[in-house]
N, C-alpha and C positions, 0 to 999 in steps of 0.2 A: 504494500499499499504506499509506504513512505517512498519507496523508489519510484512508483509510478506517479506520485504527486510532484517530487523533486524533478522528474525528467519529462514531464508532460509537455506536449508541444501545442496543446490547446492554449490559445492566445490569452484568455483571461488567466490561467493559472501560470503560464510560461512568463508573463510580464508583470505579475503580481505576487511579490513576496509575502505581503500581508494576507492575500487570499490562501497562499499555500500554509502559512501559520495558522489560519483560522480553521481550514480543513484538518490539519494534523492534530490541532487542540481539541477539536470536536470528537476525534477518533479516540483521543487520550482520555477525555472525560468520561466516556463510556466503557473504559477497561476496567476490569476487575483487579484486585491486588494481585491474584495469580499472573494474570497477563502483563502486569507492570514489571516482572522480573526480565532482566535483560536478555535471558535465553529466548523468551517469548517476544517480548516487546522491544528489545534493543534497537533495531533498525527504525522504529517509530520514534524512539527517543532521539537517536542520532540525527535523524532527518529533521525533527522539529529544531532542535538545538542548532543544527547547521542553518536553517532557514533564520532563525533569530541572529546568529553571527552575520548572515549575509545582510539582514536589514540593518544591523549596527554598523557593518562596514561601508554600507553605500548610503546610509541614513535615508533609505528608501521609506517613505512613509514617515519619518521621523519629522515632526514639526517643532520640536526644540528639546530642551534637556529634560523636561518632564516626561515626555515621550520615550526617550532613550532609556530613561530609569525604569519606565514601565516595561519596556522590551525586555531589559536585563532581568527585572523581577520576575517576568513570566517565564523567561529561560531557567532562572534559578529554582522557581517552583516546579517546572517540568523536571529538572534534574533531581530534585529532592523528592519527587514522587515515585522514582524508581525504588521497587521493594528488593531489597537485598544488596548484593555487592554490584557494582558498576562494572562496565567492561572498558577496555582501552578507547573504543570508538566513542562512547558517551563522555568518558572523562576528557578526552581531547577535544570533542566538539564543545563542551562546556568551558574549557581552558581557551578556546579560540573565541568564544563570546567575551569572555574577561578580557582578552587582549584587545577585541575589537570595540568594546565599550569605550565612551568618550565622555569623561576621562576614563582611563583605564582602570578596571577593579583588580588591581594588583594584589591587593590583600585577600581577595576571594581566590584568586588563582594559587597564591602560595599556600593559603589554607587548604584548598582542594587538593593540591599536589602531595601535601605533607600527610593528609588524612585518607589518602586513597588506599583501598584495601584490595587491589585489583591486579590484573594483567599478568596471567600465567605466561611464563616464557621470556618476560623482560627481566633483565639483570640489574643489580645495584639496590641501593636502599630504597624500600617501598616499592620496588618493581615498577618503576616508571619508564615509559618509553621515550624515544628521542622527540617524537612530535609533542607529546603532553609536556615535557620539558621546555621545549622550545617556545610553546605558547604562553608557557609561565614566565619565561624570561622575556619575551616580547612585552607581556603586560608590565613587568616591571620597569622595562626599559622606556615604555611610553609615558610611565609616571615619573620619570627621572629617578628611579629607586635603584640606581646602579649597584649600590652595595648588596641589595637583596638580591638581585638577578645574579650577581657573580657569586653570592653566598649559595644560590641554588645550583649552580654550574659546579661549584666546589664539592657541595654535597652529593650531587647525583653523577658527577663524573663529567670532566671537561670534554671527553671524547663522545659523550652520549647526546650532546646539544646539536642540533641541526642548525640552528641560529649561530652563525659565526661572528667573530669580533668585527671582521670586514663588513658584513651586513649591518650591523650596529651602527658603524661608523658611517657607511654610505647613507643609512635611512634615518638615524636618530642621534646622531653625533653632537655632543656639546663638550664643554670643557670639563663638566664633572665626570662624564662618561670616560672621557680620555684618561683622567687622573686615577679613577677607580680601576679602569682595564690595566694601566701601568702597575699599579699596586698589586694586581692579581697576576701579573706577568703574563698577559694574553698577547 
């Protein structure tokens, strides 16, 4: 269902992220607790969180700060409605929402990363994947929380982050970032 909504070529759905979100929200509201486990409902949660992230990234349908906060709260409510452990796809989608929010919700991203109880097959503390770590680092960088972003890289492993220091320098560079990166020998 989520795949069909996200990849629809029907003009109304294809062109409107808010319509996609509304449709997926409607399906989610009718799901039982059993269906809210990621084994069953994971693709729906991932699809809905991805739509929320896309809305925040493009500000499509966002009429101001209040609307952006509402979209973020809706994403967080959807994420929190997952029953049991989340999977990598859902955590990564929620971290992408945190990094897409304006201003970035870096505290939420860091908290989600530290409290994740997921992702079999990933290595390192907390079993965090490269993509999940990268979105948390991006959220910190967008909020000028360079020390926190570098602490995440130190904690979860320098070789695990997809976002490179070069990317940060090209896209979000400022003097605070430079001094922090030099401090961490990046």
